C-alpha positions as CSV (number, residue, x, y, z in Angstrom):
1,M,0.0,0.0,0.0
2,S,1.3,3.5,-0.9
3,M,2.2,6.0,1.8
4,I,1.2,8.8,-0.6
5,P,-2.3,10.1,0.0
6,S,-4.8,9.9,-2.8
7,F,-5.5,13.1,-4.8
8,F,-9.1,13.1,-3.5
9,G,-8.6,12.6,0.2
10,G,-5.2,12.9,1.8
11,Q,-4.4,13.5,5.4
12,R,-5.0,17.0,6.6
13,S,-2.5,19.2,8.4
14,N,-2.6,22.6,10.1
15,T,0.1,24.1,7.9
16,F,-1.2,23.1,4.5
17,D,-4.8,22.1,4.0
18,P,-5.6,21.6,0.3
19,F,-8.9,20.6,-1.2
20,S,-9.7,19.2,-4.7
21,L,-12.4,19.7,-7.2
22,N,-13.3,17.2,-9.9
23,T,-14.7,19.0,-13.0
24,P,-15.6,17.2,-16.3
25,E,-12.5,18.7,-17.9
26,A,-9.9,18.6,-15.1
27,H,-8.9,17.7,-11.6
28,V,-8.3,21.0,-9.7
29,L,-6.3,21.1,-6.5
30,K,-6.4,24.3,-4.4
31,A,-4.3,25.2,-1.4
32,D,-4.6,28.2,0.8
33,L,-1.1,29.4,1.5
34,P,-1.4,32.9,3.0
35,G,1.7,35.0,3.2
36,L,3.6,32.9,0.5
37,N,4.3,34.0,-3.0
38,K,5.0,31.8,-6.0
39,E,8.8,32.0,-5.5
40,E,8.4,30.3,-2.1
41,V,6.2,27.3,-3.4
42,K,7.4,24.5,-5.6
43,V,5.1,22.2,-7.7
44,E,6.8,19.0,-9.1
45,V,5.8,15.8,-10.8
46,E,7.5,12.7,-9.5
47,D,7.2,9.0,-10.2
48,D,5.0,9.4,-13.2
49,R,1.7,10.4,-11.5
50,V,2.6,12.0,-8.2
51,V,2.2,15.8,-7.8
52,R,4.3,17.2,-5.0
53,I,3.7,20.6,-3.5
54,S,6.4,22.0,-1.2
55,G,7.6,25.2,0.2
56,E,8.8,27.1,3.3
57,R,7.3,29.9,5.3
58,K,10.0,32.0,6.8
59,I,9.7,33.5,10.3
60,E,8.8,37.2,10.0
61,K,11.3,39.6,11.4
62,E,10.0,41.5,14.4
63,D,10.4,45.2,14.7
64,K,11.0,46.3,18.3
65,N,8.3,49.0,17.8
66,D,5.7,46.4,16.7
67,T,3.0,45.3,19.1
68,W,2.0,41.6,18.6
69,H,-1.2,40.3,20.1
70,R,-1.0,37.0,18.3
71,V,1.1,35.2,15.7
72,E,-1.4,33.7,13.2
73,R,0.9,31.9,10.7
74,S,3.2,29.0,11.5
75,S,6.6,28.8,10.0
76,G,8.7,26.0,8.6
77,K,8.7,23.7,5.6
78,F,5.8,21.8,4.2
79,V,5.4,19.0,1.7
80,R,2.3,17.3,0.3
81,S,2.2,14.6,-2.4
82,F,-0.9,13.5,-4.3
83,R,-1.2,10.4,-6.5
84,L,-3.2,11.3,-9.6
85,P,-5.7,9.0,-11.3
86,E,-4.7,7.4,-14.7
87,N,-7.0,9.5,-16.8
88,V,-4.9,12.7,-16.7
89,K,-2.7,14.6,-19.2
90,M,0.5,14.7,-17.2
91,D,2.3,16.9,-19.8
92,Q,-0.4,19.7,-19.5
93,I,-0.4,20.3,-15.7
94,K,-0.6,24.0,-14.9
95,A,-0.2,25.9,-11.6
96,A,-1.1,29.4,-10.7
97,M,-0.8,31.5,-7.5
98,E,-3.3,34.3,-6.8
99,N,-3.9,36.1,-3.5
100,G,-2.2,33.3,-1.5
101,V,-4.2,30.5,-3.1
102,L,-2.3,28.0,-5.2
103,T,-4.4,26.3,-7.9
104,V,-3.0,23.2,-9.7
105,T,-5.0,22.1,-12.7
106,V,-4.6,18.7,-14.2
107,P,-6.5,18.2,-17.5
108,K,-8.3,14.9,-17.9
109,V,-7.9,12.6,-20.9
110,E,-11.0,12.5,-23.0
111,V,-12.6,9.1,-22.6
112,K,-14.2,8.0,-25.9
113,K,-17.7,6.8,-25.4
114,P,-18.4,3.4,-26.9
115,D,-20.5,3.3,-30.1
116,V,-23.8,1.7,-29.3
117,K,-25.8,0.2,-32.1
118,A,-29.4,-0.9,-31.7
119,I,-29.9,-4.4,-32.9
120,E,-33.4,-5.4,-34.2
121,I,-34.8,-8.4,-32.6
122,S,-36.5,-10.8,-34.9
123,G,-39.2,-13.4,-34.2
């Protein structure tokens, strides 16, 4: 049994809590990564059908004049891997980062519907 969580239901963590959507055209993985920019996040494909998202949130430097009531963001490295289903176009994976939300889009392979012919019943 694989130790990599499935694309549609991996283990959750406080640092990185993704969710996935399944549309007719693609599998879409979204991750809320507040405070990170695209240079601090890495999206890779490994072992044929495994998407790996990793990054590191640095500790924010404190100014002696700042007053902190609460630190809301944890710091440190994070890594999540997702095994993709077989019906995907691995060479067309796209990733975008907007307002701290990473969106990874994996297009699906078009499944040809079988031709169905009606056969007349005699008798």
